[in-house]
N, C-alpha and C positions, 0 to 999 in steps of 0.2 A: 236264609234268603240271600241270593247273590246280588251284589250291588251292580248298578248299571255301568256298562262299559263306556268309557270316554273315547273320543276320537283319538287322543294321544295313545291310548292302549293298543290301538291297531298298528302303530308304527314303532313300538318299542316293546321290550320284554321286562320282566320283573328284575332281571339281573342288570339290564342296561337302563339306567334312569336318567340318561342325558337330557331328556325332554321334560323331566318332572317339574323343574322350576317354571317352565312355560305352561305346563298343565295346571299348576297351582294358580298361576296368574290368570289363565283362561277361566278357571272356576270363579275367581274373584270378579273378572269382567262380566261373566254371565250373571252373577248375583247382583252386581251394581246395575247392570243394564235392565234386569227384570224389575229392580226396585225404582229406578229413576228414568228409564227409557233410553239411556245412553251411558257410555263410559269413556272418559278421557284419560290419557296417561297420568295426569296429576291426581285423578281420583284414586289411583292405586297407592299413592303415597299416604293418603289418609287411611288406607287399609293395611298398612304395615310393610309395604314394599319400598325399598330404597330407590333413589333416583337412578343409581347404577343398575339395579335389577330391572327397572322399567326400561331403561335405555337398551339393555342387553336383550330382553325377552319380549318387548311390546309387540313387535310385528308378528312373530309366530303365535304368541298368546292371543292376540286379537283375531288372527285368522282362525285359530282353533275354536275360539269362542263363537265366531260368526257361523262356522259350520255346525257347531253343537246347537246354537240357537235356532238355526234353520231346521235342523232335525227335530227339535222340540216342537216347532210349529207344525211340522208334518204329522206328528203323532198326536 
């Protein structure tokens, strides 16, 4: 069974993983949001992301997560 495509998979390739950190963070944002209704940057620190990672990837990851959450609602 093939796993579901993520939004980030549409803008990158298997060889080019430059968005993978943001994709991992987006997955965490989705998980936190589905569990608690919202996700703030500091919530990611409790999920193993460093403050530096959050600072670097938050905006892209949050945007990817928002798109994926909207797609989930449509399906």
